[in-house]
C-alpha positions in Angstrom: -10.1 80.9 41.3 -13.4 78.9 41.2 -13.6 76.8 38.0 -17.0 75.7 36.9 -18.1 73.8 33.8 -20.2 76.3 31.8 -23.6 75.1 30.7 -24.8 75.5 27.2 -28.3 76.3 28.6 -27.1 78.9 31.1 -29.5 81.5 32.4 -28.5 84.9 31.1 -27.1 87.1 33.9 -25.9 90.7 33.7 -22.8 90.2 35.9 -20.0 87.9 34.9 -19.2 85.0 37.3 -15.6 86.1 37.1 -16.6 89.2 39.0 -18.0 87.0 41.8 -14.8 85.0 41.7 -12.8 88.2 42.3 -15.0 89.1 45.3 -14.5 85.6 46.7 -10.7 86.0 46.4 -10.4 89.6 47.5 -13.4 90.5 49.6 -13.9 90.3 53.3 -15.8 87.3 54.8 -19.2 89.0 54.5 -18.7 89.8 50.8 -17.3 86.3 50.1 -20.4 84.7 51.6 -22.6 86.9 49.4 -20.7 86.2 46.3 -20.8 82.4 47.0 -24.5 82.6 47.6 -25.0 84.5 44.3 -23.0 81.8 42.4 -24.9 79.0 44.2 -28.2 80.4 43.2 -27.1 80.9 39.6 -25.7 77.3 39.4 -29.0 75.9 40.8 -31.0 77.8 38.2 -28.8 76.6 35.4 -29.6 73.0 36.2 -33.3 73.7 36.3 -33.1 75.4 32.9 -32.2 72.4 30.8 -35.7 71.0 30.1 -37.2 74.5 29.4 -34.5 75.3 26.8 -35.4 72.3 24.7 -39.0 73.5 24.5 -37.9 77.1 23.8 -35.6 75.8 21.0 -38.5 74.0 19.3 -40.8 77.0 19.7 -38.1 79.2 18.1 -37.7 76.8 15.2 -41.5 76.8 14.6 -41.7 80.5 14.8 -38.9 81.1 12.4 -40.3 78.6 9.9 -43.7 80.4 10.0 -42.0 83.7 9.3 -40.2 82.4 6.3 -43.5 81.3 4.9 -45.6 84.3 5.7 -43.4 87.4 5.3 -41.6 88.9 2.3 -38.6 90.5 4.0 -35.3 88.7 3.3 -34.7 88.7 7.1 -38.2 87.6 8.0 -39.2 90.9 9.5 -42.9 91.7 9.8 -45.0 94.7 10.9 -46.5 94.0 14.3 -50.3 94.3 14.6 -50.4 95.6 18.1 -48.4 97.9 20.3 -49.5 97.6 23.9 -47.4 96.5 26.8 -48.6 93.7 29.1 -46.5 93.9 32.2 -46.7 92.2 35.6 -44.4 92.6 38.5 -44.1 90.1 41.4 -42.4 90.3 44.7 -40.3 87.3 45.7 -39.8 88.7 49.3 -36.1 87.6 49.2 -36.9 84.0 48.2 -36.1 82.3 44.9 -39.7 82.0 43.9 -41.9 84.1 41.6 -43.8 85.4 44.6 -47.1 87.4 44.6 -48.1 89.8 41.9 -47.8 93.4 43.2 -48.4 95.5 40.0 -50.1 94.8 36.7 -50.4 96.7 33.5 -52.0 100.1 33.9 -51.8 100.2 37.7 -50.2 103.1 39.5 -46.8 103.3 41.2 -46.5 101.3 44.3 -43.9 103.4 46.1 -41.5 100.4 46.0 -38.6 101.6 43.9 -37.7 98.1 42.6 -41.3 97.4 41.5 -41.8 100.8 39.9 -38.4 100.8 38.1 -38.9 97.3 36.8 -42.3 98.3 35.5 -41.1 101.5 33.9 -38.0 100.2 32.3 -39.6 97.1 31.0 -42.1 99.4 29.3 -39.3 101.5 27.9 -37.8 98.4 26.4 -41.1 97.4 24.9 -41.6 100.9 23.5 -38.1 100.9 21.9 -38.6 97.7 20.1 -42.1 98.6 19.0 -41.4 102.2 17.8 -38.0 101.4 16.2 -38.5 97.9 14.8 -42.3 97.4 15.0 -41.5 94.4 17.2 -44.4 93.4 19.4 -42.6 92.3 22.6 -39.9 89.6 23.1 -41.4 87.0 20.8 -42.9 89.6 18.3 -46.3 88.2 19.1 -47.3 90.2 22.2 -45.6 88.1 24.9 -46.3 89.3 28.4 -43.4 91.0 30.1 -43.2 89.4 33.6 -40.7 90.4 36.2 -39.8 89.4 39.8 -38.2 91.8 42.1 -36.5 91.3 45.5 -35.2 88.0 44.2 -33.0 86.2 46.7 -31.3 87.8 49.7 -28.4 90.2 48.9 -28.5 88.7 45.4 -26.0 90.5 43.2 -27.4 89.9 39.8 -30.4 90.1 37.4 -31.2 87.5 34.8 -33.6 86.3 32.1 -34.6 82.7 32.8 -36.2 82.0 29.4 -39.6 83.1 30.6 -39.4 86.1 32.9 -37.0 88.7 34.4 -35.6 88.3 37.9 -33.9 91.2 39.8 -31.8 91.0 42.9 -31.6 93.9 45.3 -27.8 93.9 45.4 -25.9 93.7 48.7 -26.1 97.5 49.4 -22.3 97.5 50.0 -20.9 97.2 46.5 -24.0 96.8 44.3 -27.3 98.7 44.2 -30.6 97.1 43.3 -30.5 95.7 39.8 -33.6 97.6 38.6 -31.8 100.9 38.7 -30.4 100.8 35.2 -32.7 100.9 32.2 -29.9 99.5 30.0 -29.6 96.4 32.3 -33.3 95.7 31.9 -33.0 96.3 28.2 -30.0 94.0 28.1 -31.8 91.1 29.9 -35.0 91.4 27.9 -33.0 91.3 24.7 -31.7 87.9 25.8 -35.3 86.9 25.2 -35.4 88.5 21.8 -32.2 86.5 20.9 -33.7 83.4 22.3 -36.7 83.6 19.9 -34.7 85.0 16.9 -31.4 83.2 16.8 -31.0 81.0 19.8 -27.2 81.8 20.0 -25.7 79.1 22.2 -24.4 80.5 25.5 -20.8 79.3 25.0 -17.6 80.7 23.5 -18.0 83.2 20.7 -21.7 82.5 20.0 -22.3 83.2 23.7 -20.2 86.3 23.6 -22.3 87.4 20.6 -25.4 86.7 22.7 -24.1 88.9 25.5 -22.9 91.6 23.1 -26.3 91.8 21.3 -27.9 92.4 24.7 -25.4 95.1 25.5 -26.0 96.7 22.1 -29.8 96.9 22.4 -29.6 97.6 26.2 -27.5 100.6 25.4 -29.8 101.6 22.5 -32.8 101.5 24.9 -31.1 103.9 27.2 -30.1 106.2 24.3 -33.7 106.1 23.0 -35.1 107.0 26.5 -32.6 109.8 26.9 -32.9 111.0 23.2 -29.2 110.7 22.8 -27.2 110.6 19.5 -24.3 108.2 19.3 -21.7 111.0 20.1 -23.5 112.0 23.3 -24.2 108.6 24.7 -21.9 107.3 27.5 -21.9 103.7 26.1 -21.7 102.3 29.6 -23.6 99.3 30.8 -25.0 99.4 34.4 -23.6 102.8 35.3 -26.1 102.9 38.3 -25.2 99.5 39.8 -22.1 100.4 41.9 -22.8 101.9 45.3 -21.4 105.4 45.1 -17.9 105.6 46.5 -17.7 101.8 47.1 -16.1 100.7 43.9 -13.4 102.2 41.8 -15.3 102.1 38.5 -17.9 103.8 36.4 -20.0 100.7 35.2 -19.8 97.0 34.8 -18.9 97.3 31.1 -17.9 100.0 28.6 -18.8 99.5 24.9 -16.7 102.6 23.9 -13.6 101.4 25.8 -13.8 97.7 26.8 -11.4 96.9 29.7 -11.7 100.3 31.4 -15.0 100.2 33.2 -13.5 99.4 36.6 -10.2 98.7 38.3 -11.0 97.8 41.9 -9.1 96.1 44.8 -12.1 93.7 45.4 -13.7 93.4 41.9 -10.4 93.3 40.1 -9.8 94.9 36.7 -12.3 94.9 33.9 -11.1 91.9 31.8 -12.8 92.8 28.5 -10.6 93.0 25.4 -11.2 95.5 22.6 -9.5 93.6 19.8 -9.0 90.0 18.6 -5.3 90.4 19.4 -6.3 90.4 23.1 -8.9 87.6 22.9 -9.2 85.8 26.2 -9.1 82.1 26.1 -10.7 80.7 29.3 -13.0 77.9 30.5 -14.6 80.3 33.0 -17.8 82.3 32.3 -18.9 79.8 29.6 -15.6 80.4 27.8 -15.7 84.1 28.3 -19.1 85.1 27.2 -19.1 88.3 29.3 -15.5 88.9 28.7 -14.9 88.6 24.9 -18.3 90.3 24.2 -16.2 93.5 24.5 -14.9 92.9 21.0 -18.2 93.0 19.1 -19.4 95.7 21.5 -16.5 97.9 20.4 -17.2 97.2 16.8 -20.8 98.3 17.2 -19.7 101.5 19.0 -17.3 102.3 16.1 -20.0 101.7 13.5 -22.4 103.9 15.4 -20.2 106.9 15.9 -18.9 106.7 12.3 -22.4 106.8 11.0 -23.5 109.5 13.4 -27.0 110.5 14.5 -29.2 108.2 16.5 -27.4 104.8 16.7 -30.7 102.9 16.4 -31.5 104.4 13.0 -28.6 102.8 11.0 -26.2 100.7 13.1 -29.1 99.4 15.2 -31.1 98.4 12.2 -28.2 96.6 10.7 -27.6 94.6 13.9 -31.3 93.8 14.3 -31.6 92.6 10.7 -28.6 90.4 11.3 -30.2 89.0 14.4 -33.2 88.1 12.3 -31.2 86.6 9.4 -32.0 83.0 8.7 -28.2 82.6 8.0 -27.4 83.3 11.6 -26.8 80.0 13.3 -26.8 79.1 17.0 -23.1 78.4 16.9 -22.1 81.5 14.7 -18.8 83.1 15.7 -17.6 86.7 15.4 -16.5 86.3 11.8 -19.8 84.8 10.8 -21.8 87.6 12.5 -19.5 90.3 11.0 -20.1 89.0 7.4 -23.9 88.9 8.0 -23.8 92.6 9.2 -22.2 93.5 5.8 -25.0 91.6 4.1 -27.6 93.3 6.2 -26.1 96.8 5.5 -26.2 96.0 1.8 -29.8 94.9 2.0 -30.9 97.9 4.1 -28.8 100.5 2.4 -28.3 99.5 -1.3 -25.3 100.7 -3.2 -21.9 99.1 -3.6 -19.3 100.9 -1.4 -22.0 102.9 0.3 -21.3 104.8 3.5 -23.2 102.3 5.7 -21.5 99.3 4.3 -18.0 100.9 4.6 -18.7 102.0 8.2 -19.6 98.4 9.1 -16.4 97.1 7.5 -14.3 99.7 9.2 -16.0 99.0 12.6 -15.1 95.4 12.5 -11.5 96.2 11.2 -11.0 98.3 14.3 -11.3 95.2 16.4 -9.2 93.0 14.2 -12.0 91.3 12.1 -11.7 91.9 8.4 -14.8 91.3 6.3 
C-alpha cells in the first residue's frame, strides 16, 4: 500500500486515493501505470495549491465578516440579487493546463460530450443553488463557473482546485469520463461552496465532513434535476462512472448503504463505514476523508427519508444552514456538526420536540452520534 502524507490544502477529488492504491496493488501493468499517473498528477497539484489556499482563506474570512454585518439571518443567509449562470468550458487536450476556451455562456452544444455535459451539469448545479437557496453561484456573489475537460491523459478523477473544475476522461477500461454524472459535478462545485462558507480543513473528521457535504448536495442536485423525492432517489454517487460490465459495483459511493457501492477484484471493497463503531483510523486519504464521510452521509439519508418529500426542502435546508453557521469551524468534527444541525433545525422549524428536530436527532443516532 502506498502511504502518503496528506496535505491540509489538498485539492478536492471525487475518487479516493485508496481506490488508486487498490488498482496499483491488484491491476495489470497498464492499469497500475494509469493509477500511478493519476496519483502523481494529484500530488503535484496539491503542492501547487498551498499559496492559493491562504488567499482563499483570507477571502472567505472577509466575506463572512461582511455577511455578519449586513444580513439579518442568524446564519448569515441573504437573498441573491441575480440568477444568471456565467459558464466557460476549456479543453486541456490531455495536458494539465487550462487549455483553450471551447464554449461560453449561451453558446450552443459543441458535439463533444465532455464539453456539453460539463456545461449542462454545471448549469444544473447553479440552478439548484439559486432556486432552492437563492445562492448566486459558488461564492454567492455571481462567481463564474469555469471548467476544463480532457484534463490529463487517461486521468481517472475530477477535482475542484479552488478556482475551477477539472475533469479527466477516465481510462475507458474501468472509468468513464468524469463529466457523465451530474452528482459528481454537483459534488465538486460544492467543495467551492464549502471553501467560501466554512473552509473545513481537508483532514480527518473535518475533511470527511467536507466530502460528505459535497456528496449531500451533489446527490440533491441529481434529485432536483430528476424531480425525485427522497424515497425514490438512488442515493448513489457517480453511478455513471464505471464502464459497464468492467467493475463489480453500482457507484463509487452509496449514501443509503455506505460500504456496499462496489466489491471488485481490482478496486477492492467499498471501505466506507455506516456507523461510528466502524470508524476507520488511517493515515491514508488525509486520514480517511473519502472513507469516513460515509457516516455523516448515512445520517443525512436517514433524516431525509424520515422527513419524506423532496430532500432539499427540509433536510437540505438544515444542512445548508449549518454550513453557513458562524459556529461551524474549519476543524469541526462530526459531533460539532451534528449539534449545529439540531440548532439549525430549531431555527428553521421552531417548536421544541418538533418533527424536524427529532428526525435530525434520530438520523445521527442511527450512525452512533447522540445529540
